[in-house]
FITORPA-104746 format. One record per residue (C-alpha): residue number from 1; residue in one letter; x, y, z. Coordinates in nm, 3 decimals, always signed. Layout:
# FITORPA-104746
<site><k>NUM</k><r>a</r><east>X</east><north>Y</north><up>Z</up></site>
...
This chain:
# FITORPA-104746
<site><k>1</k><r>x</r><east>-6.139</east><north>-0.289</north><up>-2.835</up></site>
<site><k>2</k><r>x</r><east>-6.243</east><north>-0.614</north><up>-3.003</up></site>
<site><k>3</k><r>x</r><east>-6.174</east><north>-0.915</north><up>-2.777</up></site>
<site><k>4</k><r>x</r><east>-6.083</east><north>-1.144</north><up>-3.065</up></site>
<site><k>5</k><r>x</r><east>-5.834</east><north>-0.883</north><up>-3.186</up></site>
<site><k>6</k><r>x</r><east>-5.668</east><north>-0.870</north><up>-2.842</up></site>
<site><k>7</k><r>x</r><east>-5.655</east><north>-1.248</north><up>-2.830</up></site>
<site><k>8</k><r>x</r><east>-5.496</east><north>-1.265</north><up>-3.176</up></site>
<site><k>9</k><r>x</r><east>-5.247</east><north>-0.992</north><up>-3.084</up></site>
<site><k>10</k><r>x</r><east>-5.145</east><north>-1.168</north><up>-2.763</up></site>
<site><k>11</k><r>x</r><east>-5.088</east><north>-1.494</north><up>-2.950</up></site>
<site><k>12</k><r>x</r><east>-4.880</east><north>-1.309</north><up>-3.208</up></site>
<site><k>13</k><r>x</r><east>-4.663</east><north>-1.141</north><up>-2.942</up></site>
<site><k>14</k><r>x</r><east>-4.607</east><north>-1.471</north><up>-2.762</up></site>
<site><k>15</k><r>x</r><east>-4.515</east><north>-1.643</north><up>-3.087</up></site>
<site><k>16</k><r>x</r><east>-4.264</east><north>-1.372</north><up>-3.175</up></site>
<site><k>17</k><r>x</r><east>-4.102</east><north>-1.286</north><up>-2.841</up></site>
<site><k>18</k><r>x</r><east>-4.111</east><north>-1.607</north><up>-2.637</up></site>
<site><k>19</k><r>x</r><east>-3.853</east><north>-1.786</north><up>-2.856</up></site>
<site><k>20</k><r>x</r><east>-3.630</east><north>-1.479</north><up>-2.827</up></site>
<site><k>21</k><r>x</r><east>-3.654</east><north>-1.479</north><up>-2.449</up></site>
<site><k>22</k><r>x</r><east>-3.583</east><north>-1.850</north><up>-2.442</up></site>
<site><k>23</k><r>x</r><east>-3.276</east><north>-1.801</north><up>-2.660</up></site>
<site><k>24</k><r>x</r><east>-3.145</east><north>-1.527</north><up>-2.427</up></site>
<site><k>25</k><r>x</r><east>-3.191</east><north>-1.749</north><up>-2.122</up></site>
<site><k>26</k><r>x</r><east>-3.017</east><north>-2.043</north><up>-2.287</up></site>
<site><k>27</k><r>x</r><east>-2.727</east><north>-1.833</north><up>-2.411</up></site>
<site><k>28</k><r>x</r><east>-2.682</east><north>-1.684</north><up>-2.063</up></site>
<site><k>29</k><r>x</r><east>-2.681</east><north>-2.028</north><up>-1.903</up></site>
<site><k>30</k><r>x</r><east>-2.427</east><north>-2.157</north><up>-2.151</up></site>
<site><k>31</k><r>x</r><east>-2.192</east><north>-1.859</north><up>-2.126</up></site>
<site><k>32</k><r>x</r><east>-1.857</east><north>-2.002</north><up>-2.010</up></site>
<site><k>33</k><r>x</r><east>-1.682</east><north>-1.884</north><up>-1.698</up></site>
<site><k>34</k><r>x</r><east>-1.332</east><north>-1.744</north><up>-1.746</up></site>
<site><k>35</k><r>x</r><east>-1.056</east><north>-1.894</north><up>-1.534</up></site>
<site><k>36</k><r>x</r><east>-0.727</east><north>-1.705</north><up>-1.510</up></site>
<site><k>37</k><r>x</r><east>-0.450</east><north>-1.964</north><up>-1.472</up></site>
<site><k>38</k><r>x</r><east>-0.079</east><north>-1.938</north><up>-1.389</up></site>
<site><k>39</k><r>x</r><east>+0.128</east><north>-2.045</north><up>-1.689</up></site>
<site><k>40</k><r>x</r><east>+0.286</east><north>-2.341</north><up>-1.507</up></site>
<site><k>41</k><r>x</r><east>-0.061</east><north>-2.489</north><up>-1.450</up></site>
<site><k>42</k><r>x</r><east>-0.196</east><north>-2.436</north><up>-1.803</up></site>
<site><k>43</k><r>x</r><east>-0.170</east><north>-2.797</north><up>-1.918</up></site>
<site><k>44</k><r>x</r><east>-0.314</east><north>-2.959</north><up>-1.602</up></site>
<site><k>45</k><r>x</r><east>-0.590</east><north>-2.698</north><up>-1.618</up></site>
<site><k>46</k><r>x</r><east>-0.688</east><north>-2.816</north><up>-1.967</up></site>
<site><k>47</k><r>x</r><east>-0.737</east><north>-3.167</north><up>-1.827</up></site>
<site><k>48</k><r>x</r><east>-0.934</east><north>-3.033</north><up>-1.528</up></site>
<site><k>49</k><r>x</r><east>-1.145</east><north>-2.830</north><up>-1.772</up></site>
<site><k>50</k><r>x</r><east>-1.218</east><north>-3.137</north><up>-1.984</up></site>
<site><k>51</k><r>x</r><east>-1.331</east><north>-3.344</north><up>-1.685</up></site>
<site><k>52</k><r>x</r><east>-1.530</east><north>-3.060</north><up>-1.526</up></site>
<site><k>53</k><r>x</r><east>-1.723</east><north>-2.995</north><up>-1.847</up></site>
<site><k>54</k><r>x</r><east>-1.787</east><north>-3.368</north><up>-1.890</up></site>
<site><k>55</k><r>x</r><east>-1.917</east><north>-3.401</north><up>-1.532</up></site>
<site><k>56</k><r>x</r><east>-2.131</east><north>-3.085</north><up>-1.531</up></site>
<site><k>57</k><r>x</r><east>-2.338</east><north>-2.871</north><up>-1.769</up></site>
<site><k>58</k><r>x</r><east>-2.096</east><north>-2.579</north><up>-1.737</up></site>
<site><k>59</k><r>x</r><east>-1.834</east><north>-2.449</north><up>-1.980</up></site>
<site><k>60</k><r>x</r><east>-1.492</east><north>-2.301</north><up>-1.899</up></site>
<site><k>61</k><r>x</r><east>-1.268</east><north>-2.064</north><up>-2.092</up></site>
<site><k>62</k><r>x</r><east>-0.898</east><north>-2.057</north><up>-1.993</up></site>
<site><k>63</k><r>x</r><east>-0.672</east><north>-1.752</north><up>-1.991</up></site>
<site><k>64</k><r>x</r><east>-0.312</east><north>-1.832</north><up>-1.889</up></site>
<site><k>65</k><r>x</r><east>-0.011</east><north>-1.614</north><up>-1.822</up></site>
<site><k>66</k><r>x</r><east>+0.197</east><north>-1.451</north><up>-1.551</up></site>
<site><k>67</k><r>x</r><east>+0.026</east><north>-1.450</north><up>-1.211</up></site>
<site><k>68</k><r>x</r><east>+0.145</east><north>-1.096</north><up>-1.149</up></site>
<site><k>69</k><r>x</r><east>+0.004</east><north>-0.962</north><up>-1.473</up></site>
<site><k>70</k><r>x</r><east>-0.329</east><north>-1.140</north><up>-1.425</up></site>
<site><k>71</k><r>x</r><east>-0.362</east><north>-1.007</north><up>-1.068</up></site>
<site><k>72</k><r>x</r><east>-0.303</east><north>-0.655</north><up>-1.203</up></site>
<site><k>73</k><r>x</r><east>-0.566</east><north>-0.714</north><up>-1.474</up></site>
<site><k>74</k><r>x</r><east>-0.815</east><north>-0.832</north><up>-1.210</up></site>
<site><k>75</k><r>x</r><east>-0.748</east><north>-0.514</north><up>-1.014</up></site>
<site><k>76</k><r>x</r><east>-0.826</east><north>-0.318</north><up>-1.331</up></site>
<site><k>77</k><r>x</r><east>-1.157</east><north>-0.498</north><up>-1.385</up></site>
<site><k>78</k><r>x</r><east>-1.067</east><north>-0.789</north><up>-1.615</up></site>
<site><k>79</k><r>x</r><east>-1.367</east><north>-1.024</north><up>-1.660</up></site>
<site><k>80</k><r>x</r><east>-1.215</east><north>-1.327</north><up>-1.485</up></site>
<site><k>81</k><r>x</r><east>-1.431</east><north>-1.541</north><up>-1.256</up></site>
<site><k>82</k><r>x</r><east>-1.174</east><north>-1.766</north><up>-1.088</up></site>
<site><k>83</k><r>x</r><east>-0.801</east><north>-1.705</north><up>-1.036</up></site>
<site><k>84</k><r>x</r><east>-0.545</east><north>-1.988</north><up>-1.008</up></site>
<site><k>85</k><r>x</r><east>-0.216</east><north>-1.826</north><up>-0.909</up></site>
<site><k>86</k><r>x</r><east>+0.138</east><north>-1.964</north><up>-0.899</up></site>
<site><k>87</k><r>x</r><east>+0.176</east><north>-1.836</north><up>-0.544</up></site>
<site><k>88</k><r>x</r><east>-0.023</east><north>-1.747</north><up>-0.232</up></site>
<site><k>89</k><r>x</r><east>+0.056</east><north>-1.376</north><up>-0.214</up></site>
<site><k>90</k><r>x</r><east>-0.149</east><north>-1.253</north><up>-0.508</up></site>
<site><k>91</k><r>x</r><east>-0.481</east><north>-1.427</north><up>-0.423</up></site>
<site><k>92</k><r>x</r><east>-0.436</east><north>-1.312</north><up>-0.062</up></site>
<site><k>93</k><r>x</r><east>-0.378</east><north>-0.957</north><up>-0.179</up></site>
<site><k>94</k><r>x</r><east>-0.693</east><north>-0.967</north><up>-0.394</up></site>
<site><k>95</k><r>x</r><east>-0.885</east><north>-1.102</north><up>-0.094</up></site>
<site><k>96</k><r>x</r><east>-0.763</east><north>-0.813</north><up>+0.121</up></site>
<site><k>97</k><r>x</r><east>-0.876</east><north>-0.571</north><up>-0.149</up></site>
<site><k>98</k><r>x</r><east>-1.225</east><north>-0.718</north><up>-0.141</up></site>
<site><k>99</k><r>x</r><east>-1.192</east><north>-0.854</north><up>-0.493</up></site>
<site><k>100</k><r>x</r><east>-1.187</east><north>-1.224</north><up>-0.403</up></site>
<site><k>101</k><r>x</r><east>-1.314</east><north>-1.477</north><up>-0.153</up></site>
<site><k>102</k><r>x</r><east>-1.089</east><north>-1.664</north><up>+0.090</up></site>
<site><k>103</k><r>x</r><east>-0.807</east><north>-1.834</north><up>-0.107</up></site>
<site><k>104</k><r>x</r><east>-0.715</east><north>-2.202</north><up>-0.075</up></site>
<site><k>105</k><r>x</r><east>-0.415</east><north>-2.407</north><up>-0.188</up></site>
<site><k>106</k><r>x</r><east>-0.483</east><north>-2.621</north><up>-0.495</up></site>
<site><k>107</k><r>x</r><east>-0.126</east><north>-2.730</north><up>-0.582</up></site>
<site><k>108</k><r>x</r><east>+0.228</east><north>-2.751</north><up>-0.444</up></site>
<site><k>109</k><r>x</r><east>+0.492</east><north>-2.686</north><up>-0.707</up></site>
<site><k>110</k><r>x</r><east>+0.817</east><north>-2.877</north><up>-0.755</up></site>
<site><k>111</k><r>x</r><east>+1.129</east><north>-2.718</north><up>-0.907</up></site>
<site><k>112</k><r>x</r><east>+1.349</east><north>-2.919</north><up>-1.144</up></site>
<site><k>113</k><r>x</r><east>+1.655</east><north>-2.872</north><up>-1.359</up></site>
<site><k>114</k><r>x</r><east>+1.566</east><north>-2.969</north><up>-1.716</up></site>
<site><k>115</k><r>x</r><east>+1.738</east><north>-2.991</north><up>-2.053</up></site>
<site><k>116</k><r>x</r><east>+1.602</east><north>-3.086</north><up>-2.394</up></site>
<site><k>117</k><r>x</r><east>+1.924</east><north>-3.285</north><up>-2.436</up></site>
<site><k>118</k><r>x</r><east>+1.866</east><north>-3.636</north><up>-2.293</up></site>
<site><k>119</k><r>x</r><east>+2.233</east><north>-3.660</north><up>-2.188</up></site>
<site><k>120</k><r>x</r><east>+2.282</east><north>-3.315</north><up>-2.032</up></site>
<site><k>121</k><r>x</r><east>+2.138</east><north>-3.366</north><up>-1.684</up></site>
<site><k>122</k><r>x</r><east>+2.228</east><north>-3.664</north><up>-1.464</up></site>
<site><k>123</k><r>x</r><east>+2.060</east><north>-3.785</north><up>-1.145</up></site>
<site><k>124</k><r>x</r><east>+2.298</east><north>-3.576</north><up>-0.932</up></site>
<site><k>125</k><r>x</r><east>+2.248</east><north>-3.245</north><up>-1.111</up></site>
<site><k>126</k><r>x</r><east>+2.621</east><north>-3.230</north><up>-1.186</up></site>
<site><k>127</k><r>x</r><east>+2.593</east><north>-2.977</north><up>-1.468</up></site>
<site><k>128</k><r>x</r><east>+2.434</east><north>-2.729</north><up>-1.226</up></site>
<site><k>129</k><r>x</r><east>+2.637</east><north>-2.802</north><up>-0.914</up></site>
<site><k>130</k><r>x</r><east>+2.968</east><north>-2.776</north><up>-1.102</up></site>
<site><k>131</k><r>x</r><east>+2.855</east><north>-2.471</north><up>-1.303</up></site>
<site><k>132</k><r>x</r><east>+2.929</east><north>-2.664</north><up>-1.623</up></site>
<site><k>133</k><r>x</r><east>+2.638</east><north>-2.522</north><up>-1.825</up></site>
<site><k>134</k><r>x</r><east>+2.677</east><north>-2.265</north><up>-2.103</up></site>
<site><k>135</k><r>x</r><east>+2.347</east><north>-2.080</north><up>-2.058</up></site>
<site><k>136</k><r>x</r><east>+2.081</east><north>-2.138</north><up>-1.794</up></site>
<site><k>137</k><r>x</r><east>+1.719</east><north>-2.023</north><up>-1.811</up></site>
<site><k>138</k><r>x</r><east>+1.511</east><north>-1.918</north><up>-1.513</up></site>
<site><k>139</k><r>x</r><east>+1.188</east><north>-1.725</north><up>-1.461</up></site>
<site><k>140</k><r>x</r><east>+1.211</east><north>-1.364</north><up>-1.349</up></site>
<site><k>141</k><r>x</r><east>+1.219</east><north>-1.375</north><up>-0.965</up></site>
<site><k>142</k><r>x</r><east>+1.043</east><north>-1.038</north><up>-0.947</up></site>
<site><k>143</k><r>x</r><east>+0.743</east><north>-1.172</north><up>-1.138</up></site>
<site><k>144</k><r>x</r><east>+0.729</east><north>-1.548</north><up>-1.095</up></site>
<site><k>145</k><r>x</r><east>+0.727</east><north>-1.772</north><up>-0.784</up></site>
<site><k>146</k><r>x</r><east>+0.929</east><north>-2.036</north><up>-0.970</up></site>
<site><k>147</k><r>x</r><east>+1.178</east><north>-1.759</north><up>-1.047</up></site>
<site><k>148</k><r>x</r><east>+1.216</east><north>-1.682</north><up>-0.676</up></site>
<site><k>149</k><r>x</r><east>+1.269</east><north>-2.051</north><up>-0.606</up></site>
<site><k>150</k><r>x</r><east>+1.528</east><north>-2.071</north><up>-0.886</up></site>
<site><k>151</k><r>x</r><east>+1.707</east><north>-1.766</north><up>-0.750</up></site>
<site><k>152</k><r>x</r><east>+1.733</east><north>-1.931</north><up>-0.406</up></site>
<site><k>153</k><r>x</r><east>+1.894</east><north>-2.237</north><up>-0.565</up></site>
<site><k>154</k><r>x</r><east>+2.143</east><north>-2.034</north><up>-0.769</up></site>
<site><k>155</k><r>x</r><east>+2.241</east><north>-1.828</north><up>-0.464</up></site>
<site><k>156</k><r>x</r><east>+2.295</east><north>-2.146</north><up>-0.263</up></site>
<site><k>157</k><r>x</r><east>+2.524</east><north>-2.285</north><up>-0.533</up></site>
<site><k>158</k><r>x</r><east>+2.711</east><north>-1.952</north><up>-0.572</up></site>
<site><k>159</k><r>x</r><east>+2.603</east><north>-1.927</north><up>-0.934</up></site>
<site><k>160</k><r>x</r><east>+2.450</east><north>-1.593</north><up>-0.838</up></site>
<site><k>161</k><r>x</r><east>+2.565</east><north>-1.363</north><up>-0.560</up></site>
<site><k>162</k><r>x</r><east>+2.395</east><north>-1.079</north><up>-0.376</up></site>
<site><k>163</k><r>x</r><east>+2.738</east><north>-0.925</north><up>-0.312</up></site>
<site><k>164</k><r>x</r><east>+2.838</east><north>-0.956</north><up>-0.678</up></site>
<site><k>165</k><r>x</r><east>+2.516</east><north>-0.894</north><up>-0.876</up></site>
<site><k>166</k><r>x</r><east>+2.698</east><north>-0.924</north><up>-1.209</up></site>
<site><k>167</k><r>x</r><east>+2.838</east><north>-1.270</north><up>-1.128</up></site>
<site><k>168</k><r>x</r><east>+2.741</east><north>-1.513</north><up>-1.409</up></site>
<site><k>169</k><r>x</r><east>+2.459</east><north>-1.281</north><up>-1.523</up></site>
<site><k>170</k><r>x</r><east>+2.578</east><north>-1.318</north><up>-1.883</up></site>
<site><k>171</k><r>x</r><east>+2.509</east><north>-1.691</north><up>-1.852</up></site>
<site><k>172</k><r>x</r><east>+2.151</east><north>-1.647</north><up>-1.729</up></site>
<site><k>173</k><r>x</r><east>+1.848</east><north>-1.615</north><up>-1.958</up></site>
<site><k>174</k><r>x</r><east>+1.543</east><north>-1.476</north><up>-1.779</up></site>
<site><k>175</k><r>x</r><east>+1.186</east><north>-1.553</north><up>-1.887</up></site>
<site><k>176</k><r>x</r><east>+0.881</east><north>-1.351</north><up>-1.791</up></site>
<site><k>177</k><r>x</r><east>+0.724</east><north>-1.667</north><up>-1.648</up></site>
<site><k>178</k><r>x</r><east>+0.802</east><north>-2.037</north><up>-1.623</up></site>
<site><k>179</k><r>x</r><east>+0.629</east><north>-2.111</north><up>-1.956</up></site>
<site><k>180</k><r>x</r><east>+0.859</east><north>-1.875</north><up>-2.143</up></site>
<site><k>181</k><r>x</r><east>+1.155</east><north>-2.016</north><up>-1.949</up></site>
<site><k>182</k><r>x</r><east>+1.063</east><north>-2.364</north><up>-2.070</up></site>
<site><k>183</k><r>x</r><east>+1.051</east><north>-2.238</north><up>-2.429</up></site>
<site><k>184</k><r>x</r><east>+1.401</east><north>-2.091</north><up>-2.398</up></site>
<site><k>185</k><r>x</r><east>+1.532</east><north>-2.438</north><up>-2.311</up></site>
<site><k>186</k><r>x</r><east>+1.319</east><north>-2.629</north><up>-2.561</up></site>
<site><k>187</k><r>x</r><east>+1.431</east><north>-2.399</north><up>-2.843</up></site>
<site><k>188</k><r>x</r><east>+1.801</east><north>-2.430</north><up>-2.755</up></site>
<site><k>189</k><r>x</r><east>+1.846</east><north>-2.070</north><up>-2.638</up></site>
<site><k>190</k><r>x</r><east>+1.959</east><north>-2.221</north><up>-2.307</up></site>
<site><k>191</k><r>x</r><east>+2.112</east><north>-2.564</north><up>-2.257</up></site>
<site><k>192</k><r>x</r><east>+1.951</east><north>-2.612</north><up>-1.915</up></site>
<site><k>193</k><r>x</r><east>+1.700</east><north>-2.433</north><up>-1.697</up></site>
<site><k>194</k><r>x</r><east>+1.497</east><north>-2.435</north><up>-1.377</up></site>
<site><k>195</k><r>x</r><east>+1.129</east><north>-2.502</north><up>-1.446</up></site>
<site><k>196</k><r>x</r><east>+0.824</east><north>-2.667</north><up>-1.293</up></site>
<site><k>197</k><r>x</r><east>+0.821</east><north>-3.046</north><up>-1.271</up></site>
<site><k>198</k><r>x</r><east>+0.469</east><north>-3.034</north><up>-1.414</up></site>
<site><k>199</k><r>x</r><east>+0.616</east><north>-2.908</north><up>-1.741</up></site>
<site><k>200</k><r>x</r><east>+0.849</east><north>-3.204</north><up>-1.791</up></site>
<site><k>201</k><r>x</r><east>+0.644</east><north>-3.495</north><up>-1.653</up></site>
<site><k>202</k><r>x</r><east>+0.320</east><north>-3.646</north><up>-1.777</up></site>
<site><k>203</k><r>x</r><east>+0.157</east><north>-3.904</north><up>-1.549</up></site>
<site><k>204</k><r>x</r><east>+0.489</east><north>-3.960</north><up>-1.377</up></site>
<site><k>205</k><r>x</r><east>+0.688</east><north>-4.011</north><up>-1.697</up></site>
<site><k>206</k><r>x</r><east>+0.950</east><north>-3.779</north><up>-1.845</up></site>
<site><k>207</k><r>x</r><east>+0.820</east><north>-3.632</north><up>-2.171</up></site>
<site><k>208</k><r>x</r><east>+1.164</east><north>-3.581</north><up>-2.327</up></site>
<site><k>209</k><r>x</r><east>+1.517</east><north>-3.463</north><up>-2.247</up></site>
<site><k>210</k><r>x</r><east>+1.669</east><north>-3.511</north><up>-1.902</up></site>
<site><k>211</k><r>x</r><east>+1.595</east><north>-3.367</north><up>-1.560</up></site>
<site><k>212</k><r>x</r><east>+1.694</east><north>-3.355</north><up>-1.195</up></site>
<site><k>213</k><r>x</r><east>+1.459</east><north>-3.281</north><up>-0.908</up></site>
<site><k>214</k><r>x</r><east>+1.599</east><north>-2.996</north><up>-0.697</up></site>
<site><k>215</k><r>x</r><east>+1.616</east><north>-3.084</north><up>-0.323</up></site>
<site><k>216</k><r>x</r><east>+1.305</east><north>-2.933</north><up>-0.164</up></site>
<site><k>217</k><r>x</r><east>+1.504</east><north>-2.777</north><up>+0.120</up></site>
<site><k>218</k><r>x</r><east>+1.694</east><north>-2.558</north><up>-0.128</up></site>
<site><k>219</k><r>x</r><east>+1.394</east><north>-2.329</north><up>-0.182</up></site>
<site><k>220</k><r>x</r><east>+1.079</east><north>-2.215</north><up>-0.001</up></site>
<site><k>221</k><r>x</r><east>+0.765</east><north>-2.423</north><up>-0.067</up></site>
<site><k>222</k><r>x</r><east>+0.583</east><north>-2.319</north><up>-0.385</up></site>
<site><k>223</k><r>x</r><east>+0.222</east><north>-2.322</north><up>-0.266</up></site>
<site><k>224</k><r>x</r><east>-0.024</east><north>-2.221</north><up>-0.535</up></site>
<site><k>225</k><r>x</r><east>-0.355</east><north>-2.071</north><up>-0.426</up></site>
<site><k>226</k><r>x</r><east>-0.688</east><north>-2.029</north><up>-0.604</up></site>
<site><k>227</k><r>x</r><east>-0.978</east><north>-1.800</north><up>-0.529</up></site>
<site><k>228</k><r>x</r><east>-1.330</east><north>-1.725</north><up>-0.647</up></site>
<site><k>229</k><r>x</r><east>-1.341</east><north>-1.362</north><up>-0.753</up></site>
<site><k>230</k><r>x</r><east>-1.607</east><north>-1.144</north><up>-0.593</up></site>
<site><k>231</k><r>x</r><east>-1.759</east><north>-1.046</north><up>-0.929</up></site>
<site><k>232</k><r>x</r><east>-1.848</east><north>-1.414</north><up>-0.984</up></site>
<site><k>233</k><r>x</r><east>-1.983</east><north>-1.502</north><up>-0.640</up></site>
<site><k>234</k><r>x</r><east>-2.338</east><north>-1.530</north><up>-0.777</up></site>
<site><k>235</k><r>x</r><east>-2.237</east><north>-1.749</north><up>-1.072</up></site>
<site><k>236</k><r>x</r><east>-2.325</east><north>-2.116</north><up>-1.006</up></site>
<site><k>237</k><r>x</r><east>-2.069</east><north>-2.233</north><up>-1.264</up></site>
<site><k>238</k><r>x</r><east>-1.783</east><north>-2.045</north><up>-1.099</up></site>
<site><k>239</k><r>x</r><east>-1.869</east><north>-2.173</north><up>-0.753</up></site>
<site><k>240</k><r>x</r><east>-1.911</east><north>-2.527</north><up>-0.887</up></site>
<site><k>241</k><r>x</r><east>-1.568</east><north>-2.509</north><up>-1.049</up></site>
<site><k>242</k><r>x</r><east>-1.403</east><north>-2.401</north><up>-0.723</up></site>
<site><k>243</k><r>x</r><east>-1.563</east><north>-2.693</north><up>-0.541</up></site>
<site><k>244</k><r>x</r><east>-1.455</east><north>-2.928</north><up>-0.820</up></site>
<site><k>245</k><r>x</r><east>-1.098</east><north>-2.803</north><up>-0.781</up></site>
<site><k>246</k><r>x</r><east>-1.109</east><north>-2.896</north><up>-0.411</up></site>
<site><k>247</k><r>x</r><east>-1.229</east><north>-3.253</north><up>-0.477</up></site>
<site><k>248</k><r>x</r><east>-0.997</east><north>-3.542</north><up>-0.394</up></site>
<site><k>249</k><r>x</r><east>-1.022</east><north>-3.684</north><up>-0.746</up></site>
<site><k>250</k><r>x</r><east>-0.905</east><north>-3.349</north><up>-0.886</up></site>
<site><k>251</k><r>x</r><east>-0.617</east><north>-3.334</north><up>-0.637</up></site>
<site><k>252</k><r>x</r><east>-0.503</east><north>-3.677</north><up>-0.754</up></site>
<site><k>253</k><r>x</r><east>-0.524</east><north>-3.562</north><up>-1.115</up></site>
<site><k>254</k><r>x</r><east>-0.311</east><north>-3.257</north><up>-1.033</up></site>
<site><k>255</k><r>x</r><east>-0.048</east><north>-3.474</north><up>-0.861</up></site>
<site><k>256</k><r>x</r><east>-0.026</east><north>-3.691</north><up>-1.174</up></site>
<site><k>257</k><r>x</r><east>+0.111</east><north>-3.384</north><up>-1.353</up></site>
<site><k>258</k><r>x</r><east>+0.411</east><north>-3.359</north><up>-1.123</up></site>
<site><k>259</k><r>x</r><east>+0.281</east><north>-3.154</north><up>-0.832</up></site>
<site><k>260</k><r>x</r><east>+0.358</east><north>-3.260</north><up>-0.476</up></site>
<site><k>261</k><r>x</r><east>+0.100</east><north>-3.377</north><up>-0.227</up></site>
<site><k>262</k><r>x</r><east>-0.013</east><north>-3.095</north><up>-0.002</up></site>
<site><k>263</k><r>x</r><east>-0.198</east><north>-3.136</north><up>+0.328</up></site>
<site><k>264</k><r>x</r><east>-0.405</east><north>-2.821</north><up>+0.398</up></site>
């Protein structure tokens, strides 16, 4: 075969296919990782995302919702790379199933009583302690860690009773997660509710309405764990994000959204 023909053909193939290969490599490198985030952490996560993308060459896509539902989706093969849960149990369970690496605590939640009405909640939580509310919103305790914490508080105050399951149930509005619970209160479907402090504070300041911080000894600690999912263990962006989440500067950022300081 003519040498000049082969040379011309090789140049043609390089000219045609090299740019395509380069495009594939670039698109793969720029493909964002998907982080599954508990609904109570959605807003802080957007700030973490912004800073992480500014400090690195990686991109992040956020998917937020109920921790329980996202854990089930991960079990069914959902394409998440990192999981930020609202509790410790679900990341630990995924780890035991071989679907995740060793979990670590990234945030400690704080439960508050909040109302969109700036006059409804005083600094003693009187409306809750005296049962003076009309309707109260809480997250479903079977699905949400903040719901379990809320249930503990309502049992302590005899608003709910294990012996009388129907007690005050008509006065309770239950959300699938703490984000939906917040919406019930914000929309007026409930006059008060038990939500995450991170939903009502921004950099230490109350966004709107009125709130009371529930005494921390009224409910079990709300420790929120994160984990790198096994499917993403070879992804540099996913591993970099997990390390970024552990950084002291990120911990301080998280605390500015109303989470408590946690010593591992």
